[in-house]
C-alpha positions as CSV (number, residue, x, y, z in Angstrom):
1,M,1.4,-6.1,11.8
2,K,3.5,-3.0,12.2
3,A,6.2,-4.4,9.8
4,L,3.5,-5.4,7.3
5,F,2.1,-1.9,7.5
6,Q,5.5,-0.3,7.0
7,Q,6.4,-2.5,4.0
8,T,3.1,-1.9,2.4
9,K,3.4,1.9,2.8
10,E,7.0,1.9,1.6
11,K,6.1,0.0,-1.6
12,G,3.0,2.1,-2.2
13,K,1.0,-1.1,-2.4
14,F,-2.1,-0.3,-0.3
15,S,-4.1,-1.5,-3.2
16,D,-2.7,-5.0,-2.5
17,V,-4.3,-4.9,1.0
18,L,-7.9,-5.2,-0.1
19,P,-7.5,-8.5,-2.1
20,L,-5.6,-9.8,0.9
21,Y,-8.5,-8.7,3.2
22,F,-11.0,-10.6,1.0
23,K,-8.8,-13.7,1.0
24,M,-8.5,-13.6,4.8
25,Q,-12.1,-12.3,5.4
26,S,-13.2,-15.6,7.1
27,K,-10.5,-15.1,9.7
28,I,-11.1,-11.4,10.3
29,F,-14.1,-10.4,12.4
30,T,-15.1,-6.7,12.3
31,N,-18.2,-4.6,12.2
32,L,-16.7,-2.3,9.6
33,E,-18.5,-2.2,6.2
34,I,-16.4,-2.4,3.0
35,D,-16.6,1.4,2.4
36,Q,-15.4,2.0,6.0
37,T,-12.5,-0.4,5.5
38,G,-11.5,1.4,2.3
39,A,-11.7,4.8,4.1
40,L,-9.5,3.3,6.8
41,L,-6.9,2.2,4.2
42,L,-6.9,5.7,2.7
43,F,-6.3,7.2,6.2
44,L,-3.5,4.8,6.9
45,K,-1.5,6.1,3.9
46,S,-0.9,9.3,5.9
47,V,0.1,7.5,9.2
48,Q,3.8,7.2,10.0
49,S,4.7,3.7,11.4
50,E,6.6,5.3,14.3
51,N,3.3,6.8,15.5
52,I,1.7,3.4,15.8
53,E,1.5,2.0,19.4
54,L,0.6,-1.6,20.1
55,F,-1.5,-2.7,23.0
56,T,-2.7,-6.1,24.2
57,L,-6.3,-6.1,25.5
58,R,-6.6,-7.3,29.1
59,G,-9.7,-9.0,30.3
60,E,-11.5,-12.3,30.9
61,G,-12.8,-14.6,28.2
62,M,-16.4,-15.7,28.4
63,I,-18.8,-17.6,26.2
64,I,-22.4,-16.5,25.8
65,D,-24.8,-18.5,23.6
66,G,-21.8,-20.3,22.1
67,I,-20.1,-17.0,21.1
68,Y,-16.7,-16.1,22.6
69,Y,-16.4,-12.6,24.0
70,I,-13.7,-10.8,26.0
71,D,-14.8,-8.7,29.0
72,I,-12.3,-5.9,28.8
73,D,-10.6,-4.6,31.9
74,E,-12.1,-1.1,32.0
75,D,-9.5,0.4,34.3
76,Y,-6.7,-0.7,31.9
77,M,-8.6,0.8,28.9
78,K,-8.9,4.1,30.7
79,E,-5.2,4.0,31.4
80,I,-4.1,3.5,27.8
81,F,-6.5,6.1,26.4
82,R,-5.0,8.8,28.6
C-alpha cells in the first residue's frame, strides 16, 4: 500500500485512484461516504510517504449473526496511539 501511495503521488495520478476504488468496491469495506473518500484523497496529496507508519491490528476474531468482527486489543491500541 505504501509503495502504491508513493507511485500514485509521484505520478500525480490521484485521479486514477477513484476509478480503482469503484472497481474494487466490493472488496473494500468502509463506513466512509464517497465525499469523505474524496476528501481523504485530497488530504493524502499533502502527506509524505516517509510519514506513513504501518500497524497490524491485534485482537481476536469473532462471528456475530454471521458477520465477522475483530475484537481489538485495547491495550495495544493505546500503545500505538501514544
